[in-house]
Rosetta silent file (secondary structure, phi, psi, omega in degrees, C-alpha in Angstrom):
SEQUENCE: MSLLNFALNVIWIVTGGLWMGLGWTLAAFLMAITIVGLPWARSAFNIAGYAFMPFGRIALDRSEVTEQEDLGTGSLGTVGNILWLVLAGWWLAIGHVVTAVALAITIIGLPFAWAHLKLAALSLWPVGKTIVSSDVYELTRIKGFGKS
SCORE:     score description
SCORE:     0.000 S_00000001
   1 L     0.000  133.031 -179.066   84.057  -12.420    7.615 S_00000001
   2 L   -72.924  162.759  178.789   81.312  -14.415    9.249 S_00000001
   3 H   -62.765  -37.870  178.076   79.703  -17.392    7.568 S_00000001
   4 H   -63.177  -46.629  178.965   76.426  -15.454    7.249 S_00000001
   5 H   -63.145  -38.851  177.387   78.132  -12.527    5.498 S_00000001
   6 H   -60.899  -47.187 -179.843   79.942  -14.964    3.202 S_00000001
   7 H   -62.581  -42.980  178.329   76.655  -16.665    2.275 S_00000001
   8 H   -63.228  -38.956  178.787   74.942  -13.307    1.693 S_00000001
   9 H   -67.294  -35.504  176.586   77.822  -12.167   -0.519 S_00000001
  10 H   -64.892  -45.950  177.606   77.601  -15.358   -2.605 S_00000001
  11 H   -64.290  -37.817  179.239   73.868  -14.814   -3.115 S_00000001
  12 H   -57.104  -43.232 -179.481   74.581  -11.129   -3.788 S_00000001
  13 H   -56.829  -40.735 -179.191   76.855  -11.989   -6.731 S_00000001
  14 H   -73.460  -30.745 -174.454   73.965  -13.872   -8.355 S_00000001
  15 H   -96.712   34.449  173.452   71.397  -11.153   -7.593 S_00000001
  16 H   111.841   -9.744 -179.095   73.095   -8.314   -9.413 S_00000001
  17 H   -66.785  -39.194  178.673   76.351   -7.876   -7.532 S_00000001
  18 H   -63.756  -47.862 -179.094   78.477   -9.254  -10.370 S_00000001
  19 H   -58.394  -49.685 -175.823   76.751   -7.024  -12.918 S_00000001
  20 H   -75.353  -32.856  174.989   77.041   -3.848  -10.858 S_00000001
  21 H   -61.997  -40.472  176.227   80.570   -4.635   -9.644 S_00000001
  22 H   -66.456  -35.039  176.055   81.622   -4.904  -13.284 S_00000001
  23 H   -62.269  -43.685  177.157   79.860   -1.583  -13.945 S_00000001
  24 H   -64.052  -40.350  179.129   81.897    0.084  -11.202 S_00000001
  25 H   -64.977  -41.409  176.879   85.080   -1.492  -12.561 S_00000001
  26 H   -61.646  -44.576  178.310   84.272   -0.258  -16.070 S_00000001
  27 H   -60.599  -40.415  179.277   83.652    3.260  -14.729 S_00000001
  28 H   -64.278  -43.998  178.872   86.999    3.139  -12.894 S_00000001
  29 H   -63.860  -42.001  179.214   88.862    2.037  -16.039 S_00000001
  30 H   -62.909  -39.394  177.570   87.193    4.732  -18.139 S_00000001
  31 H   -68.474  -38.880 -178.519   88.173    7.371  -15.599 S_00000001
  32 H   -67.698  -33.457  179.979   91.744    6.026  -15.369 S_00000001
  33 H   -61.312  -33.864 -176.219   92.203    6.124  -19.146 S_00000001
  34 L   -76.482   -8.668 -175.331   91.637    9.883  -19.139 S_00000001
  35 L    63.548  -46.927  177.781   94.485   10.446  -16.620 S_00000001
  36 L   -63.972  -28.564 -177.547   92.579   13.528  -15.418 S_00000001
  37 L   -87.525   11.637 -177.965   90.001   11.154  -13.971 S_00000001
  38 H   -57.910  -38.915  176.509   92.464    9.261  -11.746 S_00000001
  39 H   -61.290  -36.758  177.902   90.997   10.595   -8.480 S_00000001
  40 H   -72.323  -34.985  178.657   87.575    9.303   -9.538 S_00000001
  41 H   -62.137  -40.136  178.335   89.114    6.026  -10.687 S_00000001
  42 H   -60.838  -47.816  178.386   90.513    5.481   -7.190 S_00000001
  43 H   -62.144  -42.575 -177.961   87.104    6.006   -5.612 S_00000001
  44 H   -66.348  -39.108  177.210   85.427    3.801   -8.215 S_00000001
  45 H   -65.241  -40.689  177.699   87.904    0.949   -7.696 S_00000001
  46 H   -60.468  -44.289 -176.571   87.371    1.118   -3.929 S_00000001
  47 H   -78.051  -24.628  175.193   83.619    0.971   -4.338 S_00000001
  48 H   -60.359  -43.153  176.604   83.833   -1.726   -7.042 S_00000001
  49 H   -61.403  -38.438  177.491   85.213   -4.079   -4.411 S_00000001
  50 H   -68.013  -38.252 -179.936   82.354   -3.083   -2.132 S_00000001
  51 H   -67.565  -28.847  176.327   79.840   -3.604   -4.961 S_00000001
  52 H   -75.198  -35.472 -176.426   81.134   -7.158   -5.439 S_00000001
  53 L  -144.252   81.821 -174.662   80.911   -8.014   -1.711 S_00000001
  54 L   -84.841  -22.996 -173.892   78.940   -5.507    0.401 S_00000001
  55 L   -75.967  131.145 -176.437   77.820   -7.666    3.316 S_00000001
  56 L    92.518    2.064  178.069   80.039   -7.321    6.378 S_00000001
  57 E  -134.741  164.518 -177.935   81.364   -3.949    5.197 S_00000001
  58 E  -146.621  148.948  177.447   80.119   -0.375    5.263 S_00000001
  59 E   -96.445  128.083  179.691   80.868    2.877    3.387 S_00000001
  60 E  -131.600  160.094  169.390   81.840    5.835    5.580 S_00000001
  61 E   -64.345  136.935  178.119   83.252    9.316    5.097 S_00000001
  62 H   -59.573  -36.176 -179.193   87.039    9.129    5.266 S_00000001
  63 H   -65.016  -28.157  178.015   87.029   12.056    7.690 S_00000001
  64 H   -71.470  -33.652 -178.413   84.833   10.035   10.048 S_00000001
  65 H   -83.387  -45.615 -176.010   87.326    7.171   10.072 S_00000001
  66 H   -88.893  -13.169 -176.062   90.594    9.136   10.074 S_00000001
  67 L    59.463   29.347  177.778   89.240   12.127   12.056 S_00000001
  68 L  -140.948  144.672  172.276   91.011   14.408    9.543 S_00000001
  69 L   -79.000  148.523  172.421   89.888   16.383    6.525 S_00000001
  70 L  -141.841 -174.832 -176.751   91.634   15.659    3.231 S_00000001
  71 L   -58.426  -38.369 -176.788   91.222   16.671   -0.416 S_00000001
  72 L   -77.128  -20.135 -177.647   88.385   14.212   -0.997 S_00000001
  73 L  -100.796   -5.583 -179.672   86.391   15.172    2.081 S_00000001
  74 L   -97.847 -155.712 -177.195   86.610   18.940    1.688 S_00000001
  75 H   -67.721  -31.302  176.889   85.303   21.411   -0.878 S_00000001
  76 H   -66.277  -34.110  175.632   87.515   19.946   -3.618 S_00000001
  77 H   -65.373  -35.493  176.960   85.837   16.589   -2.963 S_00000001
  78 H   -63.831  -43.977  176.975   82.449   18.232   -3.459 S_00000001
  79 H   -62.117  -42.552  177.684   83.545   19.531   -6.857 S_00000001
  80 H   -61.395  -40.414  178.847   84.866   16.065   -7.664 S_00000001
  81 H   -66.353  -36.966  177.966   81.575   14.486   -6.667 S_00000001
  82 H   -64.776  -43.980  177.404   79.613   16.883   -8.880 S_00000001
  83 H   -64.321  -41.486  177.738   81.813   16.005  -11.854 S_00000001
  84 H   -59.592  -44.103 -179.284   81.507   12.291  -11.013 S_00000001
  85 H   -56.430  -43.360 -178.514   77.718   12.609  -10.858 S_00000001
  86 H   -71.668  -40.404 -173.580   77.632   14.060  -14.365 S_00000001
  87 H   -80.822  -42.193 -172.811   80.181   11.652  -15.885 S_00000001
  88 H  -142.200  -24.279 -172.606   79.341    8.274  -14.348 S_00000001
  89 H   -61.752  -39.521 -175.098   77.327    8.465  -11.151 S_00000001
  90 H   -66.113  -40.413 -177.825   73.891    8.759  -12.687 S_00000001
  91 H   -75.038  -30.625  173.810   74.132    5.616  -14.846 S_00000001
  92 H   -67.364  -40.975  178.178   75.548    3.539  -11.990 S_00000001
  93 H   -61.994  -42.884  178.350   72.712    4.773   -9.756 S_00000001
  94 H   -61.313  -42.734  178.411   70.136    3.841  -12.397 S_00000001
  95 H   -60.400  -43.166  178.639   71.643    0.360  -12.666 S_00000001
  96 H   -67.292  -40.096 -179.134   71.433   -0.144   -8.896 S_00000001
  97 H   -67.518  -42.722  178.975   67.859    1.192   -8.695 S_00000001
  98 H   -62.572  -43.330  177.988   66.630   -0.990  -11.579 S_00000001
  99 H   -64.029  -40.395  179.085   68.246   -4.043   -9.983 S_00000001
 100 H   -63.128  -42.219  179.619   66.746   -3.117   -6.593 S_00000001
 101 H   -62.756  -43.241  179.024   63.251   -2.798   -8.042 S_00000001
 102 H   -63.400  -38.808 -179.361   63.546   -6.220   -9.682 S_00000001
 103 H   -74.535  -29.132 -176.460   64.783   -7.778   -6.422 S_00000001
 104 L   -71.505   -8.213  178.892   62.138   -6.087   -4.269 S_00000001
 105 L   -65.067  -32.253 -179.510   59.410   -8.109   -5.972 S_00000001
 106 L  -108.260  153.643  177.756   60.210  -11.059   -3.698 S_00000001
 107 L   -65.407  -39.395 -179.322   60.559  -11.131    0.076 S_00000001
 108 L   -64.074  -31.555 -178.240   63.865  -12.985   -0.218 S_00000001
 109 L   -80.214   -9.314 -175.534   65.207  -10.242   -2.493 S_00000001
 110 H   -58.886  -45.582  179.220   64.435   -7.378   -0.085 S_00000001
 111 H   -63.666  -32.789  179.165   67.803   -7.305    1.763 S_00000001
 112 H   -74.732  -35.492  175.205   69.608   -7.349   -1.569 S_00000001
 113 H   -62.889  -43.165  178.835   67.345   -4.612   -2.943 S_00000001
 114 H   -61.303  -41.989  178.507   68.126   -2.500    0.117 S_00000001
 115 H   -63.777  -38.862  176.933   71.871   -3.031   -0.429 S_00000001
 116 H   -65.323  -37.299  177.916   71.500   -1.953   -4.069 S_00000001
 117 H   -66.641  -37.428  175.961   69.676    1.202   -2.970 S_00000001
 118 H   -64.537  -39.260  177.415   72.505    2.035   -0.558 S_00000001
 119 H   -69.775  -31.097  176.567   74.973    1.552   -3.409 S_00000001
 120 H   -62.713  -44.389  177.643   72.799    3.739   -5.659 S_00000001
 121 H   -64.273  -41.069  178.846   73.119    6.594   -3.177 S_00000001
 122 H   -65.375  -33.370 -178.721   76.853    5.955   -2.875 S_00000001
 123 H   -68.397  -20.434  177.791   77.237    5.957   -6.655 S_00000001
 124 H   -81.294  -23.500 -172.497   76.026    9.542   -6.800 S_00000001
 125 L  -147.174   64.041 -170.986   78.581   10.876   -4.290 S_00000001
 126 L   -88.432  -21.348 -175.246   81.572    8.456   -3.878 S_00000001
 127 L   -68.454  133.374 -179.003   84.573   10.773   -3.517 S_00000001
 128 L    92.414    4.193  178.831   85.725   11.046    0.082 S_00000001
 129 E  -101.220  154.833  173.148   84.246    7.690    1.076 S_00000001
 130 E  -135.666  152.613 -179.490   86.085    4.658    2.365 S_00000001
 131 E  -105.532  125.069  179.685   84.959    1.081    2.764 S_00000001
 132 E  -129.188  160.209  176.666   85.578   -0.533    6.162 S_00000001
 133 E   -71.178  158.523  179.217   84.523   -3.772    7.775 S_00000001
 134 H   -60.687  -30.996  177.967   81.523   -3.673   10.072 S_00000001
 135 H   -63.966  -43.217  178.180   83.867   -4.402   12.981 S_00000001
 136 H   -64.634  -38.443  177.783   85.871   -1.227   12.277 S_00000001
 137 H   -60.059  -45.413  179.579   82.603    0.704   12.032 S_00000001
 138 H   -61.516  -41.497  178.270   81.566   -0.512   15.475 S_00000001
 139 H   -64.569  -40.341  178.654   84.949    0.527   16.908 S_00000001
 140 H   -63.458  -42.560 -179.228   84.665    3.954   15.255 S_00000001
 141 H   -66.983  -42.509  179.139   81.185    4.427   16.648 S_00000001
 142 H   -65.400  -42.347 -179.043   82.206    3.343   20.147 S_00000001
 143 H   -63.460  -40.873 -179.876   85.301    5.557   20.045 S_00000001
 144 H   -76.490  -12.942 -176.157   83.238    8.567   18.951 S_00000001
 145 H   -63.459  -37.576 -175.943   80.559    7.869   21.551 S_00000001
 146 L   -81.013   -5.293 -178.672   82.475    9.454   24.439 S_00000001
 147 L   -75.627  149.314  178.026   83.182   12.719   22.607 S_00000001
 148 L  -103.275    0.000    0.000   81.253   15.808   23.546 S_00000001
């Protein structure tokens, strides 16, 4: 992780990252307690780490990274995402949007507001996503560039 990404992540924790990361962790624990919600808990734990430190990382479809479909990226993943949206996604999205609006008041807060808005969209549809470093994203993009 670069020094810039580290500094941005430290500021991020103060500007709502801690609050929303704890929200994702709470959602993951609530899903895990039900046993039936374990697939959602896995996605929520993955994204909780991203919500704590988003700079220098990116959320991608797992199928884009692995070049294979799996349960979370297919039609079963869509059903899972719909259930997630109803159970936990909407309140996490609201939390990210409210935090983004508060941060967007200042020019300094704009990059953090934008990151919260990206997490708000991710909170509505997290199943089938994976979090990778920006370096891996660049390699994935370059590798896919030559395909027809």
